[in-house]
N, C-alpha and C positions, 0 to 999 in steps of 0.2 A: 699405767698400762691402759686402764679403762679410758683415761682422758685421751690417750693417743688414738685408740680405736674410735672414740666418738668424733674426734677431729677428722679422721680419715673418712668416716661415713658422711659427715657433714659436707666435706669437700667434694666427695663423689656425687652427692645429691645436687649440690650447687652446679657442678659441671654438667650433669645430665639435664637438669631443668633449664639451664642457660643455653642449651643448644637450640638453634632455630629449627622449627619444625619444617620438614621438607614438604613442599607443595604437592598435593596429590593431583595427578592428571585425571580429568573428568572424561570418562568414556562417553562418546557421543555418536549415536546412530543418526541416520538421516531423518528417521521418523521423530526422534527426540529433538533434532534441530528445528524441524518444522513446527513442533509444538511450542518450543521456546520462542521462536520468531513471532508466533501469533500474539504472545503476551508482551514480548520485549521490544519488537521493532518500533522505532519512533515514528516512522511514516504512517504505520497502521494506527498508532495511538492518535496522531493528528487527524486522520480521516474519521476515526470514531467520534471525535469532537464535532466534525462536520455533520455526522448523523444526528447528534444531539441538537445541533443548531437547526437543522432542517425540521426536526420534530417540534422544536419550539415555534418555528414559523407556522407549521400546520396548526398547532394549538392556538396561535394568535389569530389565524384566519377563521377558526371556529368561533373564537370569542367575538368576532365582528357580527355574528348572527344572534348573539345574546343581548339582553337588555343593557343599556348604558344608563347608569344612575349617577348623578353628580350632585354634590352639595356646594353651596357658596354662601359665605358670610362676608359682609362688607360694612365698614364704618367710614363715614365721610364727615368732615367738618367744613362748612361753608363760611367764608369770611363775609360774603354778601349773600343775601337770600337768593334762592333760585328764582328765575324769571320765566313767566309764561306769557304768551300773547293771546289776547281775547278780543272779540269784537267790542267796539266802544260802548254800545248800548248794554252789553253784559256788565261792563265795569262802571256804568253810570256816567260815561263821558260822551262828548260829541265826536271824538276821534273815530276813524274807521277801524283802527287797530290800536289797542291799548296794552302796554306792558304792565304786568302786575307781579309784584314780589310775593312769593308764597313759600310755605314750608318753614321748618326749623333749621337752625344752623348746625345741629347735630342730627345725622341721619344714620339709622341702622337698617340693614336689609339682610334677610336670610332666605335662601331659596333652595329647593330640592327639585331636580329635573329628571324626567324619564324619557328615554328614547328606545323603542323596541321595533326593529325591522319586522315587518309582516311579509311583504313581498319584495325581495331584493335579489333578483337573479344574478346580478354582477358579483355580489358577495358570495353567493352559493358556488358560483363557478370559480371564483378565486380560491375558495377552500379546496375544491377539487384539484386545482392547479398546484396548490401547496402540497397536497397529498402525493401527487405524482412526483413532484420534486423530491419529496422525502423518500419515495421508493427508488428514485435515481441514486440518491446518496447511499442507500443500502446496497444497491448493485455496485456502486463504485467501490464500496468497502470490500465486497466479495471479489471484485476484479483486482483490487490492489493486493488482497491476500493471495490471489492466484499468481500475480506478478512476483510478489515476494517469495512465494513457494518456488517459482522458477529460478529466481536469483539464488536462493539458498541451495537448491538442488544443483545448479550449475557450479556454484562455488565449492560445494561439498565434493562433487565428482572431480573437479579440477585438482583438489587436494589429494583425493584418492589416487588418481593416476600419477601424481608427483611422488606420492609415497611408494607406489609400486615401481616406478622408474628408479627411484633412489635405491630401493632394495636390489634391483637388478644391476645397477651401475656399481654399487658398493661390492656386490659379489664379484663382478667382473674386475673391479679394481684390485681386490685381493688376489685373484688369479693372475692378473698382469703384473702385480708387484712380485709375486713368486717367479714369474717368467723373467722379469728384469733381474732379479737376484741370480737366477740360473745363468742368464746371459753374461752378467758380470763375472761370475765364477768361471764360465767357459773361456771368456776373453782373457782372464788372468792366467788360465792354464794354456793359453795359446791355441785353443780348439774352436774359437769363434772369431768373427770379424768385429771390429769396433762399430761398424755400421749396424750390426745386429743389436748391439747394446744400446746404441743411440736410438734406433727405431723403437725398441721396447720402452726406453725412457720417455719418448714422445707420446706413445700410446698411454702410458701411465698418467702423464701430466694432462693429456686431453681428457681422460676419464675423470681425473681429480677436479679439473676445471668444470666439467659438466655437473659433477656432484655438488660443488660449491654453488653453482648457478641455480640448480634446482632447489637446494636448501633455502637460499635467499628468497626465491619465488614462492616457496611454500610458506615461509614466515609472513610474507606480504599477503598471501591468500588467506591465511589464518586470521590476520588482523581484519580483513574485509568480511570474513564470515562472522567474526564476533560482532562487528558493527551491525550486520544484518540481523543478528539474533538479539541485539541490545545487551550483549554481555560486556563486562569490563575487560579491557585489553590485557590486564594482568592475570586474568583467569587462564589456567592451563587446560587444554582439551586435547583428547586423542580420538581420532575417528575410528569407530569400531566396525563399520561396514566393510564389505569386500567389493571390489570392482566388478567381479564376474556378473554377467547377465543371466538371470535365472528364469526370465520370462519366455513365452512362446514366440517362435520366429514366424508370426502370422503374416499372411499376405492380405492387405487391406483393400477394400473397394472404395473409390472416391465418393460415390453417391451415399454410401452408408455413413462414412465419416462426416460428410457435409451435413447430413441430417442430425447426427449426434451433436455436432458443433453448434448448429443453429438452435438446438434445444437447450444446450448447457452453457454456452459462452456468455459470461456476464457483460462483456462489452457489446455483444450483439443485442442483449436484452436492454442495455442502456439506450442504444440507438432506437429501438422500438419505443421505449418510454419517452424519448425526446420527441418522437412524432406525436404521441398522445399529449405531451406537454404543450407543444405548439398548437394542437387542435383545441385544447382547453383554453389556452390564452386567446385564441381567435374567438371562441365562444364567449369568453368573458368580455371581450371588446364589443361583440354584438349585443350582449346584455346591457351594456351602458346606454343603448338606444331605447331601452324599454322603460316604462314607468316604474316607480318605486312607491311602496305604501308602507307607512310606519305608524305605530302607536306613540303618541306623545302625551306628556303630562307634566304638571308643575304645581308645586305647593310653595307659597311665598308668605313670609311674615315681614312686616316693616313698621318702622316708627320714626317720628321726627319731633324734635323739641329744641328749644334754645338752651336748655340746661342738661346736665348729666345725671339728673335724679331718676334713675331707671325705674324705681318703684312707682313713680307717678305716670309712667308712659302707658299709653294704650297701644296694643299690638294687633292691628287689623290683619286679617288673613285673606289670601286670595288663592284659589286652586282651580285647576281645570284638567280634563282628560279628553283627548280627541284623536283624530286621524289626520295624517299628513300625506298628501299625494304629490309626488314630484314627477313632472313630465319633461324630459329633455326635448327641446324644440330645435335649437340651432346653435352650434358651437364652432362655426367656420368649417364644417365638414372634417374636423380633426379626427373624430372617432372613426369615420368611414375610411380615412386614409390609414389609420392605425389597423383597421381590419384588413386592408389591402396588404400592409406590411406583414401582418401575422400570416396571411395566406401564402406570401412568398417564402417566409421562413419555414412553413409547413412543407412546401414543395422541396425546399432545399434538404430538409431532413429526410424526406422520402428518397431523394436521389442519393444521399450519403448512405442510407441503409442498403440500397441496391448495389452501390459500388463496394460497400464493405462485405456484402455477401460474396461478390465476385472475388474480392481480395482473399477471403477465407478459403474459397475453393482453390485459388492459386497456391496458397500456403500449403494446403493439405496435399495437393498434387505433387509439389516439390518434396514434401516430407516422405510421401509414399515412394517416390523415385529414389531418394537418398536411402530410405529404409531397405529397399530391396538390394541396393548396391552394398550397403553396410553388412547385410547378412552374407552376401557372396564374399565380401572381403574378409569377414571373420573366418569363414570356412577355409579360404585360401591361406590365411595367416596361420591357422591351426596346422595345416599340412606343412607349411614352410617351417614352423617350429619343430615339428617332428623330424623333418629332414635335417635341419640344422643340429638337433640333438644327436641324431645318428652320425652326422658328419664329424661332430666334435668328439664323440666316443671313438670313432674309427681313428681319428688323428691322435687322440690321447693314447690309444693302444699302440699305434705305430711308433709314437715317441718313446713310450716305455720300453718297447722292444728294440729301440735303436734304429728303426726303419724310417722315421720321419724327423723333421727338424722342429726346434722350438718355435720358429717363425710360422710354420704351418699350423701348429697348435694354437698359436696366438691369433692367427687369422680365423681359424675355426671358432675360437672363443668369441671374437668380435662379431662374427656372423651370427652366432647363436644369441648373443646379447641383443643385437639389432633385430633379429627375428622375434624374440620375446617382447621387445618394446613395440614392434609393429603389431603384434597380437594384442598387446595392452591397448594400443591406440584404436584398434578395430573394435575391441570390446567397449572402450570409452565412447567411441562414436555411436555405437548401437544404443548404449544407455542414454546418451545425450539426445539422440533422435527420439527415443521412447519418451523421455521427459518432455521434449518439445511437442511431441504429438499429443501427450496428455494435456498439456497447456493449451494447444490449439483446439482441442476438443472441449475445453472447459471443464475437464475432469481433474485438473491438478489444483489442489488447495493445501492449506496448512493442516488438514486432517487426512491427507492422502496416505495410503499405505504404500510406501515406495520400496518394497522388498526386491523389486527387479533391479 
């Protein structure tokens, strides 16, 4: 008996432990999604490496102003002695120039050199150029995060509206399936036409097709959202936010929005930095026409002999410390033409900034216009839904009391479903416009509180 009980318990444990664990859906709010994207998005990770690269370039440019110290060791074996040329009377001959073999066949040479720029305006301005380029990369990272935040928000809102539409369509599908069953029953009893049954069947299949289409689009949208977040495709997520817009229906002034945008937009800051960058590049080219002063020094040890008995060698030393002045005189006017090119680039960047400011103003004007229309449309759709709900209730009461037909109730149901979907779309449009506005103002990033 005990053995039988033990066997049963063991079997139950094996069955229980052998069952696959059901994957838990991860609840994901829009704020959570933005935070995950900041750490997981691959494009952002690549841009962060650009930041590190730019920082390394800045450090390199600073190093050009520091001392350069180099060491050198050399050994040479000469198969024939080195030759120098001397006046003949120095060598005791009657020739005007006499070649004389000198030195040992084994030569050792050790050297330590120093070069320290003292006045090098071109290097100093190159360092400033590298620093501005580093700031541009920082702004590019911030701008990329804003773009990713917009992409994540749009993807999230798209899935939200699909969820809401699916709920409405599935509810409508249930009601229309009941209507179809009633139509079939009435047709069997001879109290309805076959065309009524066929019409109900078509409505059911149309809604079923729409449900299937939305589900497929939702799956595709979820895959894209996971890619933006850097999540594995196998992870299961459920969106926890609601589509309803909880923000204020404010009326915005274009001049105020333009001022906010120029203060906060990272792409606008990048274009301003590009002007500074071209200005510094021009100044660096101008500095190449200026003289340069540097401290130089050298310490040298050398020895030569025909053998390799190093202990018998003498090691004479030579050292010096001095100043080196370099003055550019003429290089075919290449530097001056490079300055001209830099000046043209500077003017181009200034024109691009002015054009971009006008572009931002146009974007904001369009958003304000769409925003006002979206608010009006939302109010209209709320009224329409209320009317459609009342119409459906009236037709349902008429049908229950035998005063109306099933087709009238079905038409009222479809009108109600469409009105609710239209209200969803109006709410979705308002939230999308709010998100686009925040992005256009430079206020949308991966730390934004998107409760609206």
